[in-house]
C-alpha positions in Angstrom: -23.3 41.8 15.6 -20.3 41.3 17.9 -20.5 37.5 17.3 -20.7 38.0 13.6 -17.6 40.1 13.5 -15.6 37.6 15.6 -16.8 34.8 13.3 -15.6 36.7 10.2 -12.3 37.4 11.8 -11.7 33.7 12.6 -12.7 32.7 9.1 -10.2 35.2 7.5 -7.4 33.9 9.8 -8.2 30.3 8.7 -8.2 31.3 5.1 -5.0 33.3 4.8 -2.8 32.6 7.9 -0.3 30.5 6.0 -0.2 32.3 2.6 3.1 34.1 2.2 4.1 37.0 0.0 7.4 37.0 -2.0 9.2 38.9 0.8 8.9 35.8 3.0 11.1 33.8 0.6 13.5 36.3 -1.1 16.8 37.7 0.1 16.4 41.3 1.4 19.7 42.7 0.3 19.0 43.0 -3.4 16.7 45.1 -5.6 14.2 43.3 -7.9 13.5 44.6 -11.4 9.8 45.6 -11.5 9.7 44.8 -15.2 10.1 41.1 -14.4 6.7 39.4 -13.7 6.2 37.9 -10.3 4.8 34.4 -10.0 1.5 35.7 -8.7 1.0 38.0 -11.7 1.1 35.0 -14.0 -0.2 32.0 -12.0 -2.9 34.0 -10.1 -1.8 33.2 -6.6 1.1 33.6 -4.2 3.8 30.9 -4.3 2.7 28.2 -1.8 -0.9 29.4 -1.5 -1.9 26.6 -3.9 0.1 23.8 -5.4 1.1 25.0 -8.9 -0.2 23.0 -11.8 2.2 22.2 -14.6 0.4 24.4 -17.1 0.7 27.4 -14.9 4.3 26.6 -14.1 5.1 26.5 -17.9 3.2 29.7 -18.4 5.3 31.4 -15.8 8.6 30.2 -17.3 7.5 31.4 -20.7 6.7 34.8 -19.2 10.1 35.1 -17.7 11.7 34.1 -21.0 9.8 36.9 -22.8 10.7 39.5 -20.1 14.3 38.8 -19.3 17.5 38.9 -21.4 19.1 36.7 -18.9 16.9 33.7 -19.9 16.5 31.5 -22.9 13.8 28.8 -22.8 14.7 25.5 -24.3 12.0 22.8 -25.0 13.3 19.3 -24.3 10.3 17.3 -25.5 7.0 16.1 -24.2 5.8 13.6 -21.6 3.4 10.7 -22.3 0.5 12.9 -21.5 1.7 15.6 -23.9 3.0 18.1 -21.3 6.0 20.1 -22.3 9.4 19.4 -20.7 11.5 22.6 -20.7 14.5 24.2 -19.2 15.6 27.7 -18.7 19.1 28.6 -19.6 20.1 31.4 -17.3 23.2 33.5 -17.5 24.5 37.0 -18.1 23.1 38.7 -21.3 26.7 38.9 -22.7 27.0 35.1 -22.2 23.8 34.5 -24.1 25.4 36.2 -27.1 28.2 33.7 -27.0 26.4 30.7 -25.5 27.2 28.0 -28.1 30.9 28.9 -27.9 30.7 28.7 -24.1 29.0 25.3 -24.3 31.6 23.8 -26.7 34.5 25.1 -24.7 33.0 23.6 -21.6 32.7 20.2 -23.3 36.4 20.3 -24.0 36.9 19.7 -20.2 35.7 16.2 -20.9 38.4 15.7 -23.6 41.8 14.8 -22.0 43.5 15.7 -25.3 42.2 19.3 -25.3 41.4 20.3 -21.7 45.0 21.1 -20.7 45.0 24.2 -22.9 41.8 25.7 -21.4 42.0 28.8 -19.2 39.7 27.7 -16.4 40.0 31.0 -14.7 37.8 32.6 -17.4 35.2 29.8 -17.8 31.7 29.8 -16.4 30.7 27.0 -14.1 27.6 25.0 -15.2 24.8 24.2 -12.7 21.7 22.2 -13.3 18.8 22.8 -10.9 16.2 20.0 -11.1 13.0 19.9 -9.2 10.4 17.3 -8.1 11.2 14.2 -10.1 8.6 12.6 -7.7 5.5 14.5 -8.6 4.1 14.5 -5.1 7.2 16.0 -3.7 6.1 19.3 -5.0 7.9 21.9 -2.8 10.7 21.7 -5.3 8.7 22.5 -8.4 7.0 25.4 -6.5 10.4 26.7 -5.4 11.6 26.6 -9.0 9.4 29.7 -9.6 11.2 31.6 -6.9 14.6 30.5 -8.3 13.7 31.6 -11.8 12.2 34.9 -10.5 15.3 35.6 -8.4 17.7 34.8 -11.3 15.7 37.0 -13.7 14.9 40.0 -11.4 17.6 40.3 -8.7 19.9 43.3 -9.3 23.2 43.8 -7.5 26.9 43.8 -8.4 27.1 40.3 -6.7 24.2 39.0 -8.8 25.8 40.4 -12.0 29.1 38.7 -11.2 27.4 35.4 -10.4 25.5 35.4 -13.7 28.7 36.2 -15.6 30.5 33.3 -14.0 27.6 30.8 -14.2 25.4 29.0 -16.7 22.3 27.7 -15.0 20.1 25.0 -16.5 16.8 25.3 -14.5 14.4 22.4 -15.0 11.3 23.4 -13.1 9.6 19.9 -13.2 11.4 16.6 -13.9 8.0 14.9 -13.8 5.3 17.1 -15.3 2.6 14.3 -15.4 3.1 13.3 -11.7 3.3 16.9 -10.6 0.0 17.8 -12.2 -1.7 14.7 -10.8 -0.6 15.6 -7.3 -1.4 19.3 -7.6 -4.9 18.4 -8.7 -5.4 16.1 -5.7 -4.3 18.5 -3.0 -5.9 21.5 -4.5 -9.3 19.8 -4.9 -9.2 18.9 -1.2 -8.0 22.2 0.1 -10.4 23.8 2.6 -10.8 27.6 3.0 -10.1 27.0 6.7 -7.0 24.9 6.3 -7.1 21.5 7.9 -3.8 20.2 9.4 -5.0 16.7 10.5 -2.7 14.1 8.9 -5.7 11.8 8.6 -7.5 14.2 6.3 -7.9 13.1 2.7 -5.8 16.0 1.4 -2.7 14.3 2.9 -3.5 10.7 1.8 -3.5 10.3 -2.0 -5.5 7.6 -3.6 -3.6 5.0 -5.6 -1.3 5.4 -7.6 -0.4 8.9 -6.2 1.6 11.6 -7.9 5.0 10.1 -7.3 5.2 8.4 -10.7 5.0 9.3 -14.4 2.1 8.3 -16.6 3.0 4.6 -16.6 3.7 4.7 -12.8 7.5 4.4 -13.1 9.8 6.0 -10.7 11.7 8.4 -13.0 14.4 8.8 -10.3 15.6 5.3 -11.0 15.6 5.8 -14.8 18.6 8.0 -15.3 20.7 4.9 -16.2 18.1 2.6 -17.9 16.7 5.7 -19.7 13.6 3.8 -20.9 11.1 6.6 -20.6 10.8 9.6 -22.9 11.1 12.1 -19.9 14.5 10.6 -19.1 15.6 10.5 -22.7 14.7 14.1 -23.2 16.6 15.1 -20.0 19.7 13.1 -20.8 20.0 14.8 -24.2 20.3 18.2 -22.4 22.6 16.8 -19.7 25.2 15.6 -22.3 24.8 18.9 -24.3 26.3 20.6 -21.2 27.9 18.1 -18.8 27.0 20.2 -15.7 29.5 20.6 -12.9 26.8 20.5 -10.2 23.3 19.0 -10.5 20.8 19.5 -7.7 17.9 17.0 -7.2 15.1 18.4 -5.0 13.0 15.8 -3.2 10.8 15.4 -0.1 10.8 12.9 2.7 8.6 12.0 5.8 6.8 14.9 7.4 8.4 14.4 10.8 11.9 15.0 9.5 13.8 18.2 8.7 16.0 18.9 5.7 18.8 16.7 4.3 21.6 17.6 2.0 24.6 15.5 0.9 27.1 14.1 1.7 25.2 10.9 2.5 26.4 7.8 4.5 30.1 7.6 3.8 30.2 3.8 3.6 27.5 3.7 0.9 29.4 5.6 -1.8 30.0 3.8 -5.1 33.7 2.9 -5.3 33.7 4.2 -8.9 33.0 7.7 -7.5 36.3 9.6 -6.9 37.2 10.7 -3.4 37.5 14.2 -4.6 33.8 14.1 -5.5 32.9 13.5 -1.9 35.3 16.2 -0.8 33.7 18.7 -3.0 30.2 17.6 -1.9 31.3 18.3 1.7 32.6 21.8 0.7 29.3 22.5 -1.1 27.5 21.4 2.0 29.1 24.1 4.0 27.3 26.6 1.9 24.0 24.9 2.4 24.6 24.9 6.2 25.4 28.6 6.2 22.3 29.5 4.2 19.9 27.3 6.2 21.4 28.6 9.5 20.6 32.1 8.3 16.8 31.3 8.2 16.9 29.0 11.3 16.0 25.8 9.5 17.0 22.4 10.9 19.0 20.0 8.7 21.2 16.9 8.7 23.8 15.1 6.6 25.6 11.8 6.4 22.5 9.8 7.5 19.9 7.7 5.8 20.8 8.3 2.1 23.4 6.6 0.0 25.3 7.6 -3.1 25.6 4.2 -4.8 23.2 3.6 -7.6 24.0 5.7 -10.7 20.5 5.7 -12.0 19.4 8.6 -9.8 19.6 12.3 -10.4 21.9 12.9 -7.5 24.4 10.2 -8.5 24.4 10.2 -12.3 26.5 13.3 -12.4 29.1 11.6 -10.1 30.1 9.2 -12.9 30.0 11.9 -15.5 32.6 14.3 -14.1 30.2 16.4 -12.0 28.8 16.5 -8.5 25.2 15.5 -7.8 23.5 16.9 -4.7 20.4 15.4 -3.2 18.0 17.6 -1.2 15.3 16.0 0.9 12.7 18.3 2.6 10.2 17.1 5.2 6.9 17.1 3.2 3.8 18.9 4.1 2.0 16.7 1.6 -0.6 19.4 1.3 -0.9 22.9 2.6 -0.2 22.6 6.3 0.2 19.4 8.4 0.7 18.6 12.0 4.0 16.9 12.7 6.2 15.9 15.6 8.0 19.2 15.1 4.8 21.3 15.1 2.8 22.6 12.1 4.6 22.2 8.8 3.4 24.6 6.2 3.8 24.3 2.5 5.5 27.8 2.2 8.0 26.8 4.8 9.0 23.7 2.7 9.3 25.8 -0.4 11.5 28.4 1.3 14.0 25.7 2.4 14.1 24.4 -1.2 14.6 27.9 -2.5 17.3 28.6 0.1 19.2 25.4 -0.9 19.0 26.6 -4.6 20.6 29.9 -3.5 23.3 28.2 -1.5 24.0 25.9 -4.5 24.6 29.0 -6.7 26.8 30.5 -4.1 28.8 27.3 -3.8 29.2 27.0 -7.5 30.6 30.5 -7.7 32.8 30.2 -4.6 34.2 26.9 -5.8 34.0 27.6 -9.5 37.7 27.0 -10.3 37.7 23.8 -8.1 34.6 22.5 -9.9 36.0 23.1 -13.4 39.4 21.7 -12.4 37.8 18.6 -10.9 35.8 18.0 -14.2 39.0 18.3 -16.2 41.0 16.0 -13.9 38.1 13.5 -13.7 38.3 12.8 -17.5 42.1 12.8 -17.4 42.0 10.1 -14.7 39.4 8.2 -16.7 41.9 8.2 -19.6 44.5 6.6 -17.3 42.0 4.1 -15.8 40.7 2.9 -19.1 44.3 2.5 -20.4 45.1 0.3 -17.4 41.8 -1.6 -17.5 42.4 -5.3 -18.5 39.2 -5.6 -20.4 39.7 -3.6 -23.7 36.1 -4.0 -24.9 32.8 -5.8 -24.5 31.1 -7.6 -27.3 27.4 -8.0 -27.0 24.5 -9.1 -29.1 22.0 -11.9 -29.5 21.7 -13.5 -33.0 18.2 -14.6 -32.2 16.9 -11.3 -30.8 18.2 -8.3 -32.7 15.5 -6.0 -31.3 16.5 -6.6 -27.6 20.1 -6.0 -28.6 19.2 -2.7 -30.3 17.3 -1.5 -27.2 20.4 -2.1 -25.1 22.7 -0.3 -27.7 20.2 2.6 -27.9 20.5 3.0 -24.1 24.3 3.1 -24.4 24.2 5.7 -27.1 22.0 7.9 -24.9 24.9 8.0 -22.4 27.2 9.1 -25.2 29.1 5.8 -25.2 31.0 5.1 -28.4 29.7 1.9 -30.0 31.0 0.0 -33.1 29.8 -2.7 -35.3 31.5 -6.2 -35.1 33.7 -6.6 -38.1 33.9 -10.4 -38.2 32.6 -13.6 -36.6 33.8 -14.0 -33.0 33.6 -16.9 -30.5 34.5 -16.1 -26.9 33.9 -18.4 -23.9 31.7 -20.7 -26.0 29.5 -17.7 -27.2 29.4 -16.9 -30.9 28.8 -13.3 -32.1 27.9 -12.3 -35.6 28.5 -8.9 -37.4 24.8 -8.7 -38.3 23.7 -8.9 -34.6 26.6 -7.9 -32.3 28.4 -4.7 -31.3 31.8 -3.8 -29.9 32.0 -1.3 -27.0 35.7 -0.3 -26.4 36.5 0.7 -22.8 39.2 3.1 -23.8 36.9 6.1 -24.1 35.8 9.0 -22.0 32.5 7.3 -21.0 34.6 4.4 -19.5 33.0 4.7 -16.1 29.5 4.4 -17.5 30.6 1.3 -19.4 32.2 -0.1 -16.3 29.2 0.4 -14.1 26.8 -1.0 -16.8 28.8 -4.2 -17.2 30.4 -4.9 -13.8 29.2 -7.4 -11.2 29.5 -6.3 -7.6 29.8 -9.0 -4.9 31.3 -7.1 -2.0 30.0 -4.0 -0.2 31.4 -1.8 2.6 27.9 -1.7 4.2 25.0 -4.0 4.5 22.4 -1.3 4.8 21.3 0.6 1.7 18.5 3.0 0.9 18.6 2.2 -2.8 19.5 -0.2 -5.6 22.8 -2.1 -5.1 23.0 -4.3 -8.2 22.2 -3.5 -11.9 24.4 -5.4 -14.3 22.6 -4.2 -17.4 23.4 -7.0 -19.9 22.1 -9.5 -17.4 19.0 -7.4 -16.9 18.5 -7.4 -20.7 19.3 -11.1 -20.9 21.9 -10.6 -23.6 25.0 -12.7 -24.4 28.2 -10.7 -23.9 31.9 -11.3 -23.3 35.0 -9.4 -22.2 37.7 -8.9 -24.8 41.4 -8.4 -24.1 42.0 -7.0 -27.5 40.0 -5.4 -30.2 42.5 -5.6 -33.0 40.7 -6.4 -36.3 37.3 -6.6 -34.6 35.8 -3.0 -34.7 33.7 -2.1 -37.6 32.0 1.2 -38.4 31.1 3.5 -35.5 27.4 3.6 -34.7 26.2 7.1 -35.0 22.5 6.2 -35.0 20.8 2.8 -34.9 19.0 2.0 -38.2 15.6 0.4 -38.1 15.7 -3.3 -38.3 15.2 -4.4 -41.9 12.0 -6.2 -43.0 12.8 -9.9 -42.7 10.0 -12.0 -44.3 10.5 -14.8 -46.8 7.8 -15.5 -49.3 7.4 -18.3 -51.8 4.7 -19.0 -54.3 1.9 -21.3 -53.0 3.1 -21.2 -49.4 1.4 -23.7 -47.2 1.9 -21.7 -44.0 4.0 -18.9 -42.4 6.0 -19.4 -39.2 7.9 -17.2 -36.8 9.9 -18.1 -33.7 9.2 -16.8 -30.2 12.7 -15.6 -29.5 12.5 -12.0 -30.9 11.5 -9.3 -28.4 8.7 -8.0 -30.6 7.1 -11.3 -31.4 4.2 -10.8 -29.1 3.5 -7.5 -30.8 3.5 -9.1 -34.3 1.2 -11.9 -33.1 -1.2 -9.5 -31.6 -1.3 -7.3 -34.7 -2.1 -10.3 -36.9 -4.8 -11.6 -34.5 -6.5 -8.2 -34.3 -6.7 -8.3 -38.1 -8.4 -11.6 -38.1 -5.5 -13.9 -38.9 -5.7 -17.4 -37.5 -2.6 -18.6 -35.7 -1.4 -21.6 -33.8 1.5 -22.2 -31.4 3.9 -25.2 -31.4 4.1 -27.2 -28.2 6.7 -29.5 -29.7 9.8 -28.9 -31.8 9.9 -29.4 -35.6 12.1 -28.9 -38.6 11.4 -27.8 -42.1 13.5 -28.1 -45.3 13.7 -24.5 -46.7 15.7 -23.8 -49.9 17.8 -26.9 -49.4 18.6 -26.1 -45.8 17.0 -27.6 -42.7 15.6 -24.9 -40.3 14.8 -25.8 -36.7 11.7 -24.4 -35.0 11.6 -24.5 -31.2 8.7 -24.6 -28.6 6.5 -21.6 -28.9 6.9 -21.2 -32.7 3.8 -19.5 -34.2 2.4 -20.8 -37.4 -0.2 -19.2 -39.7 -1.8 -22.0 -41.7 -3.0 -20.5 -45.0 -5.7 -23.1 -45.4 -7.4 -21.9 -42.2 -7.6 -18.2 -43.2 -10.7 -16.5 -44.5 -10.9 -16.2 -48.3 -9.9 -12.5 -48.2 -6.8 -13.4 -46.1 -4.9 -15.5 -48.5 -2.2 -15.3 -51.2 -0.8 -11.9 -51.9 -3.2 -10.2 -49.5 -1.9 -12.3 -46.6 1.7 -11.8 -47.6 1.3 -8.0 -47.7 -0.5 -8.0 -44.4 2.3 -9.9 -42.8 4.9 -7.5 -44.2 3.0 -4.5 -42.9 2.7 -6.1 -39.4 6.3 -7.2 -39.3 7.7 -3.7 -40.3 10.9 -3.0 -38.5 10.3 -5.3 -35.5 13.2 -7.6 -36.4 11.0 -10.7 -36.4 11.9 -13.2 -39.1 9.0 -14.8 -40.9 9.4 -18.0 -42.8 7.2 -19.2 -45.7 6.7 -23.0 -45.3 6.1 -24.8 -48.6 4.5 -27.9 -47.1 2.8 -29.3 -44.1 5.2 -32.3 -43.9 8.1 -31.6 -41.6 11.6 -33.0 -42.1 11.8 -33.7 -38.4 9.4 -33.6 -35.4 5.7 -32.9 -35.6 3.9 -32.1 -38.9 1.9 -28.9 -39.3 -1.4 -30.7 -38.9 -0.5 -32.2 -35.6 -2.7 -31.5 -32.5 0.5 -30.3 -30.9 -0.1 -27.1 -32.6 -2.6 -25.3 -30.3 -5.0 -22.7 -31.7 -4.4 -19.2 -30.2 -7.1 -16.8 -29.1 -6.7 -13.1 -29.3 -5.8 -12.0 -25.8 -8.4 -10.0 -23.9 -6.4 -8.9 -20.9 -7.5 -7.7 -17.5 -5.0 -6.6 -14.8 -5.7 -5.9 -11.2 -4.7 -2.4 -10.0 -5.6 0.1 -7.3 -5.3 -0.3 -3.6 -3.5 -3.4 -2.5 -1.3 -3.6 -5.6 2.1 -2.1 -6.4 1.9 0.9 -8.8 5.4 0.2 -10.0 4.6 -3.4 -10.9 1.2 -2.6 -12.5 2.8 0.3 -14.4 5.7 -1.8 -15.7 3.4 -4.4 -17.1 1.0 -1.8 -18.5 3.9 0.0 -20.2 5.2 -3.3 -21.7 1.9 -4.4 -23.1 0.7 -1.0 -24.2 3.8 0.8 -25.5 6.0 -2.1 -26.5 3.5 -4.7 -27.8 0.4 -2.6 -28.5 -1.8 -5.0 -26.5 -4.7 -3.3 -24.7 -5.1 -4.1 -21.1 -8.1 -3.2 -18.8 -6.8 -2.2 -15.3 -9.5 -3.1 -12.8 -9.6 -2.1 -9.2 -9.3 -5.1 -6.8 -12.5 -4.1 -5.0 -14.4 -3.9 -8.2 -13.6 -7.4 -9.4 -16.7 -9.0 -7.6 -18.9 -6.5 -9.5 -17.8 -7.4 -13.0 -18.2 -10.4 -15.3 -14.7 -11.7 -15.9 -15.8 -13.9 -18.8 -15.0 -11.2 -21.3 -11.3 -11.7 -20.4 -9.2 -14.8 -21.2 -6.1 -13.5 -19.4 -6.0 -11.9 -15.9 -2.7 -10.5 -14.5 -2.1 -10.2 -10.7 0.8 -7.8 -10.2 2.7 -7.7 -7.0 0.4 -6.8 -4.1 -1.2 -7.9 -0.8 -4.8 -8.5 -2.1 -6.2 -8.2 1.3 -9.2 -6.4 -0.2 -10.0 -9.3 -2.6 -12.8 -10.8 -0.5 -14.0 -14.4 -0.4 -16.8 -14.0 -3.1 -14.3 -12.4 -5.4 -11.8 -15.2 -4.7 -14.4 -17.8 -5.6 -15.3 -15.9 -8.8 -11.6 -15.9 -9.8 -11.2 -19.6 -8.9 -14.2 -20.4 -11.1 -12.8 -18.3 -14.0 -9.5 -20.2 -13.8 -11.3 -23.6 -13.7 -13.2 -22.5 -16.9 -9.9 -22.1 -18.8 -8.8 -18.6 -18.0 -5.0 -17.9 -17.9 -4.0 -16.3 -14.5 -0.5 -14.7 -14.4 0.9 -13.6 -11.0 4.1 -11.7 -10.2 6.2 -11.3 -7.0 4.1 -11.1 -3.8 0.9 -12.1 -5.7 2.4 -15.6 -6.1 2.5 -15.9 -2.3 -1.1 -14.8 -2.1 -2.2 -17.4 -4.6 -0.3 -20.1 -2.7 -1.7 -19.0 0.6 -5.3 -19.0 -0.7 -5.1 -22.4 -2.3 -4.9 -21.5 -6.0 -1.6 -23.2 -6.5 1.3 -24.6 -4.5 4.5 -22.6 -4.4 7.5 -23.6 -2.3 9.2 -20.6 -0.7 12.6 -20.8 0.9 12.1 -20.2 4.7 13.8 -17.2 6.2 16.3 -17.7 9.0 14.9 -16.6 12.3 17.3 -14.3 14.0 14.9 -12.9 16.5 16.8 -14.3 19.4 20.1 -12.8 18.3 18.4 -9.5 17.5 17.1 -9.2 21.0 20.7 -9.2 22.3 21.5 -6.0 20.3 21.1 -2.5 21.7 17.6 -1.2 20.9 18.9 1.4 18.5 20.6 -1.2 16.3 17.6 -3.6 16.0 16.1 -1.8 13.1 19.4 -1.9 11.3 19.6 -5.7 11.8 16.2 -6.1 10.2 17.0 -3.8 7.3 20.2 -5.7 6.7 18.1 -8.6 5.5 16.6 -6.6 2.7 18.0 -6.9 -0.8 17.5 -3.7 -2.7 19.3 -5.2 -5.7 19.7 -8.8 -6.6 20.7 -10.9 -9.6 19.8 -14.6 -10.1 20.8 -17.2 -12.6 17.8 -19.4 -13.3 16.8 -22.2 -15.6 13.5 -21.9 -17.4 11.5 -24.9 -18.7 10.7 -23.8 -22.2 8.5 -26.9 -22.8 5.9 -25.5 -20.4 2.9 -24.1 -22.2 
């Protein structure tokens, strides 16, 4: 009996020793309204006892909205997996009654013509608290429940004053899909007797992990490109309010402590005002005070930079606010052994919550300074844009309207004023047409966004960067653009909303064939749609010309033709014409009806230089040994942009499948050390049998090393000898200085290659 009692005692200690009640987290000097539901009363467990799933997180936020007159819940949209993105707007009840007027007045701070008349002393400061954009950095999202509960339930004169002077936008989960993926992983591996061994499966997610969104993109690099719906939904709220402070709660390696900005001083983007960094330091004093009060270790000005504007902690810096990055050492589960002892999940949550409290205190203590800074930021922008020698950018591709529109849509999401081009324009040998080009004047309040999108940076104060260092967006989009010294007579109507591209097919009676060029972005989508509907298509491997309506039209390599004579009987005439129209839709692809098979130059349509096309059946390697980012990028492009299905197959599984069902195999970036010899031979045989193998990044090196092809790589300079002369603590910096976290290359492409 004695042994049984001891055994039961040890079991109960193992089960509950790290679970913490609310009192562990919350300040003790305030009363909490008993009418406000606690997290446990809604989600069914104490905060930090389990990793909260997104559905329970949403349920709790809805419960607070229903119970508190301090909170209004706003739905931002949904993720790819259909999960709700939401934000709580938290402020004093009297402010909620006048919320729209407060918002509109706050936005006047961004208008240099109106801001001077504002009485800043009476205006609330706006704070955005954002959590866990990397889904497997979940202490932030779990801390969001504590932040929301505190803001709804805490009662004291100080809290009342804070709420009167603050509007808080609380986004509990920047990345709902990734958060839920990670919560499922760690919860399914949680033992009743908690296991702290870092080697345990709980702490080592399988590929792709919970960091990313549904398509395995890093959403914390998407604030500037804004290509994903989670980012687009978030940006809409950001620009509705233009927050003064935005906090971005992350996690880092388990053996570290807690980081808050400022970051490395030499790695601040020169477009960020010095005053921004001064305020960041003042805010940091509040973080230090609050973390000191609970005895938590922390550091600043190391490791992290403030350079790339596509992150949550830097995007506010170019929009008149101050972004703050928090990095908490990660437990990656429920409790993990580290160099600093046992790191528990509740401990990581408490640090994140404490940083949220210090942010609110800083926002109130520095309220006038923050509002004044925002007003002065846009006044200074007005002066800088007036003095800027480039008065506008003209951008647009006559041969690819869809790609141009995607770029312009990105700019509109950043509240950039865009105008149509009024007349034909030739600059630096590039010709721009009103039907396909746009004018972006620099003399506007989003000048700094425009500047960072278009500028090329060649010199840096530092050679070591944590993040991206180059992102000239028109080059990334591959679009022709030019700088203008004057916009007189060039600006057309302001673009309020991009209209869908018009249907652009040309029909003639008794057409011999249809043709469309490969230059438009959505051409692959159109071709795939037609092929899946049984349309026979060929591709030109040589140039040709056709006389159309008295005008000679040139068709380049890669032109797709649809010979009417080769179609099934039920795919001809008006039926085929209507089918093409339906498939083209608003893609922007121009389809030509060819009246004859006899060209006016180059090959005729019956030439063997037109190669029959097969409907693509695509397999892509994924899983361990491949890059989730690279796999996800390709998957997103094929699936979302082009509607081409792709089978993602684990590298280890390849030797167990019959690859003959695929005619295209994609090897994304990866090491492929787990693609064993029998699988390599199977892949080699498949290629020899006519399969198309596409490799990207590091996969090209693997193919070359393993004899699939020959690729010449530029040798790297060996600086080992010079490195050895350095002090030991500097050697890692020397190695890191060779890395390029952002690079732009000008390249020539052989378009004659099949």
